[in-house]
Residue frames relative to the residue before (quaternion, step in Angstrom):
aa qw qx qy qz dx dy dz
M 1.0000 0.0000 0.0000 0.0000 0.00 0.00 0.00
D 0.2981 -0.7633 0.5432 0.1829 3.61 -0.75 1.01
A 0.7307 -0.4428 0.2982 0.4256 3.55 -1.36 0.14
T 0.6253 0.5523 -0.3383 0.4354 3.58 1.05 -0.74
D 0.6591 0.4982 -0.3028 0.4750 3.58 0.98 -0.88
A 0.6457 0.5205 -0.3234 0.4556 3.60 0.97 -0.80
T 0.6466 0.5148 -0.3184 0.4643 3.57 0.99 -0.82
R 0.6501 0.5265 -0.3105 0.4513 3.54 0.99 -0.89
R 0.6863 0.4798 -0.2938 0.4610 3.58 0.94 -0.83
N 0.6829 0.4773 -0.2936 0.4686 3.62 1.08 -0.58
K 0.5675 0.5902 -0.3887 0.4225 3.58 1.21 -0.30
P 0.4686 -0.6924 0.4617 0.2964 3.64 -0.75 0.97
V 0.0644 -0.7817 0.6203 -0.0004 3.54 -1.05 0.91
I 0.0590 0.7712 -0.6317 0.0530 3.58 -0.90 0.95
T 0.1401 0.8023 -0.5624 0.1430 3.59 -0.45 1.19
I 0.3537 -0.6890 0.5852 0.2402 3.55 -1.34 0.32
R 0.0344 -0.8009 0.5973 -0.0230 3.54 -0.84 1.01
A 0.4236 -0.6712 0.5427 0.2748 3.56 -1.27 0.32
A 0.0297 0.7952 -0.6043 0.0397 3.55 -1.10 0.71
T 0.2787 -0.7200 0.6032 0.2000 3.53 -1.31 0.32
V 0.0526 -0.8046 0.5909 -0.0273 3.56 -0.63 1.19
R 0.8311 -0.1169 0.0228 0.5432 3.57 -0.54 1.22
G 0.7415 -0.4312 0.2161 0.4664 3.53 0.95 0.92
Q 0.6485 0.5015 -0.3096 0.4817 3.59 1.31 -0.04
H 0.4438 -0.6891 0.5051 0.2704 3.56 -0.96 0.89
R 0.0025 -0.8006 0.5979 -0.0387 3.57 -0.88 0.97
H 0.3258 -0.6960 0.6010 0.2196 3.52 -1.36 0.40
V 0.1586 -0.8192 0.5501 0.0351 3.56 -0.72 1.09
V 0.2151 -0.7286 0.6344 0.1432 3.54 -0.96 0.91
F 0.1145 -0.7958 0.5940 0.0275 3.55 -0.50 1.26
S 0.0240 0.7975 -0.6018 0.0360 3.56 -0.85 0.96
R 0.0373 -0.7531 0.6555 0.0417 3.52 -1.20 0.67
I 0.1314 0.7859 -0.5765 0.1811 3.53 -0.32 1.34
N 0.8250 0.0610 -0.0978 0.5532 3.56 -0.85 1.02
G 0.6813 -0.5109 0.2782 0.4442 3.56 1.12 0.71
K 0.6235 0.5309 -0.3405 0.4620 3.60 1.29 -0.02
E 0.2381 -0.7782 0.5688 0.1195 3.54 -0.82 1.04
K 0.0002 0.8022 -0.5955 0.0443 3.55 -1.01 0.85
R 0.1124 -0.7781 0.6152 0.0591 3.56 -1.08 0.79
T 0.0611 -0.7859 0.6153 -0.0016 3.56 -0.86 1.05
F 0.2530 -0.8122 0.5161 0.1000 3.58 -0.65 1.15
F 0.0520 -0.7886 0.6127 -0.0030 3.57 -1.09 0.82
N 0.5281 -0.6439 0.4594 0.3089 3.55 -1.21 0.59
T 0.7956 0.2198 -0.0999 0.5556 3.59 1.02 -0.77
R 0.5788 -0.5927 0.4330 0.3552 3.54 -1.20 0.55
L 0.5887 0.5840 -0.3667 0.4218 3.57 1.11 -0.64
E 0.6417 0.5092 -0.3157 0.4788 3.59 0.97 -0.85
A 0.6575 0.5143 -0.3081 0.4563 3.56 0.95 -0.91
R 0.6521 0.5137 -0.3186 0.4576 3.59 0.96 -0.83
L 0.6453 0.5198 -0.3212 0.4586 3.58 0.98 -0.84
H 0.6595 0.4946 -0.3090 0.4743 3.56 0.99 -0.84
R 0.6361 0.5252 -0.3275 0.4608 3.57 0.98 -0.82
D 0.6669 0.5047 -0.2979 0.4602 3.57 0.93 -0.93
A 0.6348 0.5270 -0.3277 0.4604 3.59 1.05 -0.78
L 0.6516 0.5015 -0.3104 0.4771 3.59 1.00 -0.81
T 0.6513 0.5222 -0.3113 0.4540 3.56 0.98 -0.88
E 0.6556 0.5046 -0.3084 0.4695 3.59 0.95 -0.90
K 0.6408 0.5242 -0.3150 0.4640 3.55 0.99 -0.85
L 0.6562 0.5142 -0.3008 0.4631 3.56 1.02 -0.83
E 0.6847 0.5017 -0.2844 0.4457 3.57 0.95 -0.93
T 0.7286 0.4333 -0.2420 0.4720 3.59 0.99 -0.81
G 0.8167 0.2597 -0.1164 0.5021 3.57 0.96 -0.78
G 0.4236 -0.7033 0.4720 0.3212 3.57 1.25 -0.17
T 0.7426 -0.4015 0.2787 0.4579 3.54 -1.27 -0.14
D 0.5504 0.6169 -0.3988 0.3968 3.62 1.18 -0.40
A 0.5938 0.5947 -0.3595 0.4056 3.58 1.17 -0.56
F 0.7003 0.4650 -0.2616 0.4743 3.57 1.23 -0.40
K 0.4060 0.6901 -0.4971 0.3344 3.55 1.21 0.28
E 0.6916 -0.5328 0.3073 0.3787 3.56 -1.14 0.66
S 0.6905 0.5168 -0.2801 0.4215 3.57 1.06 -0.73
S 0.6098 0.5957 -0.3481 0.3901 3.61 1.23 -0.28
G 0.8615 -0.0740 0.0239 0.5018 3.58 -0.24 1.23
L 0.5031 -0.6559 0.4895 0.2774 3.51 -1.34 0.31
S 0.3858 -0.6452 0.5961 0.2820 3.51 -1.22 0.56
V 0.6747 -0.4624 0.3664 0.4435 3.57 -1.28 0.21
E 0.6557 0.5241 -0.3152 0.4428 3.58 0.93 -0.90
K 0.6951 0.4637 -0.2811 0.4720 3.60 0.92 -0.88
A 0.6057 0.5457 -0.3556 0.4570 3.59 1.11 -0.65
W 0.6529 0.4995 -0.3059 0.4803 3.59 0.99 -0.83
K 0.6304 0.5252 -0.3348 0.4633 3.58 1.00 -0.79
E 0.6252 0.5379 -0.3329 0.4571 3.58 1.03 -0.80
F 0.6444 0.5187 -0.3112 0.4680 3.57 1.01 -0.86
T 0.6824 0.4931 -0.2971 0.4505 3.59 0.89 -0.91
L 0.6798 0.4861 -0.2960 0.4626 3.59 1.07 -0.64
V 0.7748 0.3754 -0.1801 0.4757 3.58 0.96 -0.86
R 0.8020 0.3247 -0.1461 0.4796 3.55 0.72 -1.09
M 0.6356 0.5903 -0.3393 0.3638 3.59 0.88 -0.93
P 0.6525 0.5272 -0.3470 0.4194 3.67 0.88 -0.77
K 0.6585 0.5176 -0.3102 0.4497 3.59 1.19 -0.46
L 0.6068 0.5560 -0.3463 0.4503 3.60 1.28 -0.20
K 0.5270 -0.6270 0.4717 0.3266 3.55 -1.10 0.68
V 0.4449 -0.6972 0.4950 0.2664 3.56 -0.81 1.00
G 0.4073 0.6940 -0.5129 0.2990 3.58 -0.79 0.97
N 0.8132 -0.2496 0.1855 0.4919 3.53 -1.22 -0.50
H 0.6091 0.5769 -0.3413 0.4239 3.57 1.09 -0.75
T 0.7063 0.4321 -0.2653 0.4941 3.60 0.82 -0.94
R 0.5970 0.5586 -0.3641 0.4461 3.60 1.08 -0.61
L 0.6818 0.4774 -0.2828 0.4767 3.57 0.94 -0.92
L 0.5942 0.5539 -0.3619 0.4574 3.59 1.05 -0.70
N 0.6821 0.4870 -0.2845 0.4655 3.56 0.87 -0.96
W 0.6537 0.5285 -0.3172 0.4390 3.57 0.99 -0.85
W 0.7055 0.4671 -0.2723 0.4582 3.57 0.79 -1.01
W 0.7233 0.4283 -0.2664 0.4715 3.57 0.83 -0.89
G 0.5415 0.5831 -0.4054 0.4500 3.57 1.21 -0.35
H 0.6798 0.4684 -0.2808 0.4895 3.58 0.98 -0.87
F 0.6513 0.5197 -0.3236 0.4484 3.59 1.00 -0.80
V 0.6545 0.4954 -0.3030 0.4841 3.58 0.99 -0.83
E 0.6090 0.5607 -0.3503 0.4383 3.57 1.04 -0.73
K 0.7296 0.4264 -0.2341 0.4807 3.58 1.00 -0.82
Y 0.8385 0.1790 -0.0443 0.5127 3.60 0.84 -0.96
G 0.2854 0.8324 -0.4549 0.1372 3.59 1.27 0.13
T 0.7151 0.4593 -0.2746 0.4497 3.61 0.94 -0.77
M 0.5690 0.6028 -0.3902 0.4008 3.61 1.21 -0.30
G 0.5439 -0.5838 0.4784 0.3667 3.56 -1.19 0.47
I 0.5597 -0.6249 0.4170 0.3496 3.58 -0.97 0.79
N 0.6920 0.4638 -0.2809 0.4766 3.60 1.08 -0.63
D 0.6026 0.5450 -0.3615 0.4573 3.57 1.30 -0.05
I 0.5147 0.6249 -0.4217 0.4084 3.58 1.29 -0.11
K 0.1265 -0.8016 0.5840 0.0214 3.56 -0.71 1.17
P 0.6981 -0.4547 0.3322 0.4422 3.62 -1.23 0.22
I 0.6239 0.5538 -0.3519 0.4246 3.60 1.01 -0.72
H 0.6192 0.5320 -0.3442 0.4639 3.60 1.11 -0.64
I 0.6437 0.5110 -0.3227 0.4695 3.58 1.00 -0.81
E 0.6645 0.5037 -0.3056 0.4596 3.60 0.90 -0.92
S 0.6529 0.5101 -0.3164 0.4620 3.58 0.97 -0.84
F 0.6521 0.5230 -0.3175 0.4477 3.57 0.95 -0.86
L 0.7398 0.4309 -0.2292 0.4630 3.59 0.91 -0.92
S 0.6543 0.5378 -0.3158 0.4277 3.60 1.24 -0.21
R 0.2274 0.7818 -0.5444 0.2019 3.58 1.11 0.58
P 0.5437 -0.6721 0.3889 0.3184 3.62 -0.71 1.01
S 0.6921 0.4909 -0.2894 0.4430 3.60 1.01 -0.72
W 0.6492 0.4912 -0.3221 0.4833 3.61 1.25 -0.11
C 0.2861 -0.7470 0.5742 0.1741 3.57 -0.82 1.00
G 0.7637 -0.3970 0.2567 0.4396 3.56 -1.31 0.03
T 0.6352 0.5404 -0.3299 0.4423 3.57 1.01 -0.80
T 0.6687 0.4880 -0.2920 0.4790 3.58 0.95 -0.88
A 0.6656 0.5063 -0.3051 0.4557 3.56 0.90 -0.94
Q 0.6342 0.5261 -0.3378 0.4548 3.59 1.03 -0.74
Q 0.6234 0.5314 -0.3362 0.4648 3.58 1.05 -0.73
G 0.6469 0.5098 -0.3104 0.4746 3.57 0.99 -0.85
F 0.5985 0.5674 -0.3420 0.4504 3.58 1.04 -0.80
V 0.6753 0.5084 -0.2911 0.4481 3.57 0.90 -0.96
Y 0.7288 0.4385 -0.2600 0.4571 3.61 0.84 -0.92
L 0.5962 0.5202 -0.3671 0.4890 3.59 1.15 -0.48
R 0.6516 0.5280 -0.3056 0.4508 3.57 0.93 -0.95
L 0.6320 0.5624 -0.3329 0.4166 3.59 0.94 -0.91
V 0.7210 0.4370 -0.2602 0.4706 3.59 0.78 -1.02
F 0.6422 0.5131 -0.3349 0.4606 3.60 0.96 -0.77
N 0.6048 0.5464 -0.3561 0.4569 3.61 1.04 -0.70
W 0.6594 0.5082 -0.3015 0.4648 3.55 0.97 -0.89
L 0.6495 0.5218 -0.3133 0.4557 3.59 0.96 -0.88
V 0.6567 0.4946 -0.3095 0.4778 3.59 1.00 -0.81
R 0.6372 0.5551 -0.3245 0.4250 3.57 0.92 -0.93
Y 0.7711 0.3188 -0.1693 0.5246 3.58 0.98 -0.84
E 0.5203 -0.7051 0.3712 0.3072 3.55 1.29 0.61
L 0.4097 0.6795 -0.4969 0.3515 3.56 1.02 0.82
A 0.7484 0.1688 -0.1331 0.6274 3.56 1.34 -0.20
L 0.5164 -0.6764 0.4377 0.2902 3.55 -1.08 0.72
A 0.8052 -0.0160 0.0630 0.5894 3.59 1.03 -0.77
N 0.4117 -0.6788 0.5489 0.2615 3.54 -1.32 0.33
P 0.2771 -0.8006 0.5064 0.1606 3.63 -0.26 1.20
V 0.5552 0.6205 -0.3911 0.3921 3.60 1.20 -0.47
L 0.6482 0.5436 -0.3208 0.4260 3.59 1.08 -0.71
K 0.6645 0.5250 -0.2993 0.4396 3.59 1.22 -0.32
I 0.6720 0.4169 -0.3142 0.5252 3.59 1.25 0.16
D 0.5557 -0.5911 0.4625 0.3575 3.55 -1.26 0.38
S 0.5169 -0.6240 0.4844 0.3299 3.54 -1.05 0.72
P 0.5026 -0.6471 0.4682 0.3310 3.62 -0.87 0.88
K 0.4567 -0.6818 0.5010 0.2751 3.54 -1.07 0.76
A 0.2461 -0.7830 0.5589 0.1180 3.55 -0.69 1.13
A 0.5216 -0.5959 0.5041 0.3446 3.50 -1.23 0.54
P 0.6365 -0.5165 0.3773 0.4310 3.63 -1.10 0.46
E 0.4778 -0.7021 0.4518 0.2732 3.57 -0.86 0.98
H 0.6810 0.5118 -0.2974 0.4311 3.57 1.05 -0.72
H 0.0104 0.8158 -0.5740 0.0700 3.57 0.28 1.31
L 0.0780 -0.7774 0.6228 0.0408 3.57 -0.94 0.92
L 0.3402 -0.7379 0.5501 0.1929 3.54 -0.85 1.00
T 0.4031 -0.6873 0.5478 0.2552 3.56 -1.13 0.69
M 0.6634 -0.5073 0.3607 0.4152 3.58 -1.21 0.34
P 0.6443 0.4989 -0.3507 0.4615 3.67 0.88 -0.73
Q 0.6443 0.5140 -0.3225 0.4655 3.60 1.02 -0.77
I 0.6461 0.5216 -0.3210 0.4556 3.59 0.96 -0.84
K 0.6654 0.5002 -0.3052 0.4625 3.58 0.92 -0.89
R 0.6531 0.5045 -0.3182 0.4667 3.57 1.00 -0.76
L 0.6309 0.5296 -0.3314 0.4601 3.59 0.98 -0.78
L 0.6534 0.5032 -0.3103 0.4728 3.58 0.99 -0.83
A 0.6542 0.5110 -0.3100 0.4635 3.57 1.01 -0.79
L 0.6930 0.4961 -0.2787 0.4427 3.59 0.93 -0.86
T 0.7360 0.4013 -0.2302 0.4943 3.61 1.15 -0.52
E 0.3490 0.7915 -0.4578 0.2054 3.57 1.27 0.07
K 0.7819 0.3297 -0.1679 0.5017 3.61 1.01 -0.74
N 0.6498 0.4617 -0.3198 0.5121 3.58 1.26 0.24
N 0.2948 -0.8154 0.4708 0.1627 3.57 0.00 1.32
R 0.6532 0.5213 -0.3277 0.4407 3.58 0.93 -0.83
L 0.7101 0.4426 -0.2623 0.4807 3.57 0.80 -1.02
R 0.6114 0.5559 -0.3407 0.4484 3.56 1.10 -0.72
A 0.6578 0.4982 -0.3067 0.4743 3.59 0.91 -0.91
W 0.6433 0.5224 -0.3179 0.4608 3.59 0.93 -0.90
L 0.6716 0.5144 -0.2917 0.4464 3.58 0.95 -0.89
V 0.7731 0.3969 -0.2257 0.4403 3.58 0.61 -1.09
L 0.5725 0.5618 -0.3952 0.4478 3.63 1.15 -0.42
G 0.6837 0.4447 -0.2810 0.5058 3.57 1.09 -0.64
L 0.7140 0.4887 -0.2556 0.4313 3.55 0.94 -0.96
F 0.7983 0.2383 -0.1201 0.5399 3.60 0.85 -0.94
G 0.6940 0.4376 -0.2802 0.4983 3.59 1.27 -0.19
G 0.3553 -0.7720 0.4675 0.2433 3.59 1.24 -0.24
M 0.3965 0.7508 -0.4526 0.2725 3.57 1.20 0.41
R 0.5319 -0.6042 0.4947 0.3274 3.51 -1.21 0.61
I 0.6336 -0.5328 0.3896 0.4037 3.59 -1.19 0.52
S 0.6569 0.5117 -0.3159 0.4548 3.59 0.96 -0.85
E 0.6490 0.5084 -0.3143 0.4707 3.61 1.06 -0.71
V 0.6259 0.5329 -0.3283 0.4654 3.56 1.00 -0.84
G 0.6489 0.5530 -0.3104 0.4205 3.57 0.99 -0.87
R 0.7168 0.4212 -0.2438 0.4993 3.59 1.19 -0.52
C 0.5838 0.6247 -0.3491 0.3835 3.57 1.29 -0.15
L 0.0472 -0.7779 0.6266 -0.0079 3.56 -0.97 0.97
P 0.7020 -0.4703 0.3074 0.4377 3.64 -1.17 0.34
K 0.6339 0.5553 -0.3375 0.4193 3.62 1.03 -0.68
H 0.6463 0.5241 -0.3210 0.4524 3.61 1.22 -0.34
I 0.5617 0.5810 -0.3937 0.4381 3.60 1.29 -0.06
E 0.1052 -0.8019 0.5873 0.0303 3.57 -0.47 1.20
S 0.7598 -0.4070 0.2406 0.4463 3.59 -1.25 -0.02
E 0.8277 0.1486 -0.0567 0.5382 3.60 0.89 -0.87
E 0.7908 0.2035 -0.1082 0.5670 3.57 1.21 -0.35
I 0.3643 -0.6675 0.5936 0.2635 3.53 -1.35 0.33
F 0.2530 -0.7403 0.5996 0.1685 3.55 -0.82 0.96
V 0.2003 -0.7881 0.5746 0.0930 3.58 -0.56 1.17
P 0.4082 -0.7185 0.4981 0.2629 3.62 -0.54 1.10
I 0.4342 -0.6931 0.5150 0.2567 3.56 -0.99 0.85
R 0.4197 -0.7167 0.4967 0.2519 3.55 -0.82 0.99
K 0.6286 -0.5036 0.4175 0.4207 3.54 -1.28 0.31
S 0.0950 0.8154 -0.5567 0.1272 3.55 -0.69 1.05
T 0.4837 -0.6459 0.5031 0.3094 3.53 -1.24 0.46
D 0.4697 0.6704 -0.4454 0.3628 3.60 1.29 -0.11
P 0.3948 -0.7482 0.4735 0.2452 3.65 -0.59 1.04
K 0.7900 0.1822 -0.1033 0.5762 3.60 1.18 -0.53
P 0.0211 -0.8288 0.5592 -0.0042 3.60 0.43 1.16
R 0.4153 -0.7200 0.4999 0.2434 3.58 -0.96 0.84
P 0.4473 -0.6669 0.5091 0.3099 3.63 -0.97 0.73
R 0.2459 -0.7641 0.5808 0.1357 3.57 -1.18 0.51
F 0.0258 -0.7837 0.6203 -0.0207 3.56 -0.79 1.08
V 0.1878 -0.7922 0.5758 0.0747 3.56 -0.80 1.03
P 0.3978 -0.7103 0.5228 0.2529 3.61 -0.67 1.03
I 0.3332 -0.7519 0.5367 0.1884 3.59 -0.89 0.94
Q 0.2436 -0.7641 0.5859 0.1164 3.56 -0.72 1.13
P 0.6229 -0.5546 0.3880 0.3924 3.63 -1.08 0.60
A 0.6151 0.5574 -0.3515 0.4329 3.61 1.02 -0.74
L 0.6359 0.5231 -0.3334 0.4592 3.57 1.04 -0.73
L 0.6584 0.5118 -0.3140 0.4538 3.57 0.94 -0.86
R 0.6427 0.5411 -0.3273 0.4324 3.58 1.03 -0.76
H 0.7932 0.3435 -0.1575 0.4776 3.60 0.98 -0.78
L 0.5879 0.6033 -0.3706 0.3912 3.60 1.20 -0.37
P 0.3878 -0.7135 0.5246 0.2555 3.63 -0.75 0.97
K 0.5626 -0.6197 0.4309 0.3373 3.57 -1.19 0.46
K 0.8031 0.1582 -0.0713 0.5700 3.58 1.10 -0.64
W 0.1812 0.7378 -0.6439 0.0911 3.53 -1.20 0.68
D 0.3937 -0.6975 0.5353 0.2683 3.54 -1.25 0.33
C 0.8527 -0.2070 0.1100 0.4669 3.57 -1.28 -0.38
L 0.1991 -0.7942 0.5692 0.0754 3.58 -0.93 1.01
E 0.3384 0.7494 -0.5077 0.2573 3.59 1.17 0.39
E 0.7190 -0.5016 0.2873 0.3858 3.52 -1.23 0.63
G 0.6641 0.5310 -0.3116 0.4243 3.58 0.89 -0.87
Y 0.6912 0.4621 -0.2727 0.4841 3.58 1.14 -0.62
I 0.7059 0.4867 -0.2411 0.4547 3.55 1.16 -0.63
K 0.5664 0.6881 -0.3749 0.2554 3.55 1.00 -0.88
R 0.6890 0.4860 -0.3041 0.4435 3.61 0.80 -0.96
D 0.6675 0.4914 -0.3025 0.4706 3.59 0.90 -0.91
R 0.6487 0.5187 -0.3209 0.4552 3.58 1.02 -0.78
T 0.6197 0.5348 -0.3361 0.4658 3.58 1.08 -0.71
E 0.6520 0.4983 -0.3082 0.4813 3.58 0.99 -0.82
L 0.6288 0.5253 -0.3273 0.4706 3.57 1.08 -0.73
S 0.6272 0.5288 -0.3277 0.4685 3.59 1.02 -0.79
N 0.6493 0.5132 -0.3161 0.4638 3.57 0.96 -0.83
E 0.6398 0.5257 -0.3210 0.4596 3.57 1.01 -0.82
M 0.6872 0.4673 -0.2655 0.4887 3.56 1.13 -0.71
G 0.4726 -0.6875 0.4308 0.3441 3.58 1.26 -0.21
W 0.4779 0.6618 -0.4350 0.3801 3.59 1.22 0.54
A 0.5202 -0.6253 0.4798 0.3289 3.56 -1.11 0.71
E 0.7710 -0.1041 0.0651 0.6249 3.58 1.14 -0.66
W 0.6517 -0.5124 0.3755 0.4143 3.55 -1.28 0.27
P 0.4503 -0.6955 0.4815 0.2859 3.65 -0.78 0.97
Q 0.5119 -0.6990 0.4145 0.2785 3.53 -0.69 1.14
N 0.8710 -0.0264 -0.0178 0.4902 3.58 -0.85 1.08
C 0.2664 0.8125 -0.4903 0.1688 3.60 1.18 0.45
L 0.6472 0.5343 -0.3359 0.4277 3.62 0.97 -0.77
R 0.7014 0.4619 -0.2678 0.4723 3.58 0.78 -1.02
H 0.6774 0.4888 -0.3084 0.4551 3.61 0.91 -0.82
T 0.6268 0.5132 -0.3323 0.4830 3.56 1.07 -0.71
S 0.6484 0.5243 -0.3099 0.4569 3.57 0.94 -0.91
A 0.6667 0.5116 -0.3011 0.4507 3.58 0.91 -0.92
S 0.6760 0.4930 -0.2948 0.4616 3.58 0.90 -0.92
M 0.6599 0.5015 -0.3039 0.4698 3.58 1.00 -0.84
H 0.6457 0.5225 -0.3190 0.4565 3.60 1.01 -0.79
R 0.6745 0.4906 -0.2911 0.4686 3.58 0.90 -0.93
A 0.6687 0.4968 -0.3014 0.4640 3.60 0.98 -0.80
M 0.6599 0.5243 -0.3067 0.4422 3.58 1.06 -0.76
W 0.8256 0.2606 -0.1104 0.4882 3.59 0.73 -1.05
Q 0.3105 -0.7967 0.4825 0.1898 3.60 1.27 -0.08
D 0.5978 0.5406 -0.3450 0.4810 3.57 1.10 0.74
S 0.2852 -0.8063 0.4962 0.1495 3.56 -0.16 1.29
A 0.6235 0.5341 -0.3461 0.4540 3.60 1.06 -0.69
K 0.6499 0.5083 -0.3119 0.4711 3.58 1.00 -0.81
T 0.6589 0.4962 -0.3025 0.4777 3.58 1.00 -0.84
A 0.6176 0.5448 -0.3444 0.4506 3.59 1.04 -0.74
Y 0.6494 0.4915 -0.3173 0.4859 3.61 0.99 -0.79
F 0.6188 0.5591 -0.3247 0.4462 3.57 1.01 -0.88
L 0.7446 0.4114 -0.2098 0.4819 3.58 0.96 -0.91
G 0.4572 -0.6706 0.4619 0.3577 3.57 1.20 -0.42
H 0.4450 0.6675 -0.4648 0.3746 3.57 1.20 0.58
S 0.3937 -0.7097 0.5301 0.2455 3.56 -1.18 0.54
S 0.7457 0.4129 -0.2020 0.4823 3.59 1.23 -0.33
P 0.3018 -0.7465 0.5679 0.1706 3.63 -0.47 1.15
R 0.5873 0.5949 -0.3686 0.4066 3.57 1.12 -0.64
M 0.6434 0.5164 -0.3201 0.4657 3.57 0.98 -0.85
V 0.6305 0.5263 -0.3231 0.4702 3.58 1.03 -0.81
E 0.6490 0.5253 -0.3131 0.4526 3.56 0.94 -0.90
E 0.7008 0.4756 -0.2758 0.4545 3.57 0.91 -0.90
K 0.7692 0.4151 -0.1959 0.4445 3.58 0.94 -0.86
Y 0.8287 0.2600 -0.0864 0.4880 3.58 0.98 -0.84
A 0.4611 0.7440 -0.4225 0.2350 3.59 1.23 -0.30
R 0.8129 0.2013 -0.1028 0.5368 3.62 0.95 -0.74
G 0.2757 0.7983 -0.4964 0.2008 3.58 1.06 0.70
V 0.8051 0.0041 0.0404 0.5917 3.60 0.95 -0.88
R 0.5433 -0.5992 0.4741 0.3480 3.56 -1.30 0.30
Q 0.6186 -0.5846 0.3760 0.3664 3.56 -1.17 0.58
N 0.6360 0.5263 -0.3538 0.4397 3.62 0.98 -0.69
E 0.6236 0.5141 -0.3373 0.4828 3.60 1.12 -0.62
A 0.6347 0.5248 -0.3241 0.4655 3.58 1.05 -0.77
K 0.6306 0.5292 -0.3373 0.4567 3.60 1.00 -0.76
A 0.6521 0.5016 -0.3101 0.4765 3.57 1.02 -0.81
F 0.6250 0.5471 -0.3295 0.4488 3.59 1.06 -0.75
W 0.7406 0.4200 -0.2409 0.4659 3.60 0.76 -1.02
A 0.6282 0.5239 -0.3300 0.4712 3.56 1.32 -0.19
L 0.4484 0.7083 -0.4489 0.3093 3.60 1.23 -0.14
């Protein structure tokens, strides 16, 4: 290699190129700084331009020294810092599971980028995946914002880009299933004991997803379901007993294995596809069960006990006029 070639290789280069990855068109930011070559892939040219501009600005203000390993955190390292310092202080449960899920996907897409190079357009692009509806995107918005807030608070990031975009619009949380939808769900799960148990414990038992995940056949008693109490910092956690309705007994299989989210998710996604839904409607089973129970018995205190709520008033406000009584009678007769 002559002197001219060596000079050319040491000169910083930052360009945008086109590429095809697994049949998909992508925009690639190619950089060669300090003799190290790097390629970062983006779905849109706008994202690629923003990343290129961020690298160029970093180069102009800090020179090639700004790209040494010790200068700032990457997205992957920032997340690792959060998991080592903050995560152990959080209660293990659905909250930490979702944190890991969302940031696992975010690191997969932007892990090699500097945490301070993440712009609002990157957040919007990440949350605009076609398969995610508004409810899902809003959840991602919350978990991205949470970690970025922590990084800013402890001076590991300069700013929170999530705060500069509008929160995705979520669909109404109070999803109610129609009778044709309920009948189809029962028909589709007839030969899958695990998914069937998960479905009917929520639909005819009014149980929360977290409660269903802890429920096994041994917890089904003659008249009530004993819901195991989750690990909690509460020194006096209250036990939870769910009254068993005849409809639940008619549809509940005798045997099933683990109903935790990780075991259910794939089957539930396939069930959503069979129903023609973009994703599973949030809390649809419990909300349908609550509305049907309140319409059937016209007793908010009884429905509150059924749901494990302490407030009949909340039941009255949220479920009192969800469905007609004749529809509720047909539901509990299934």
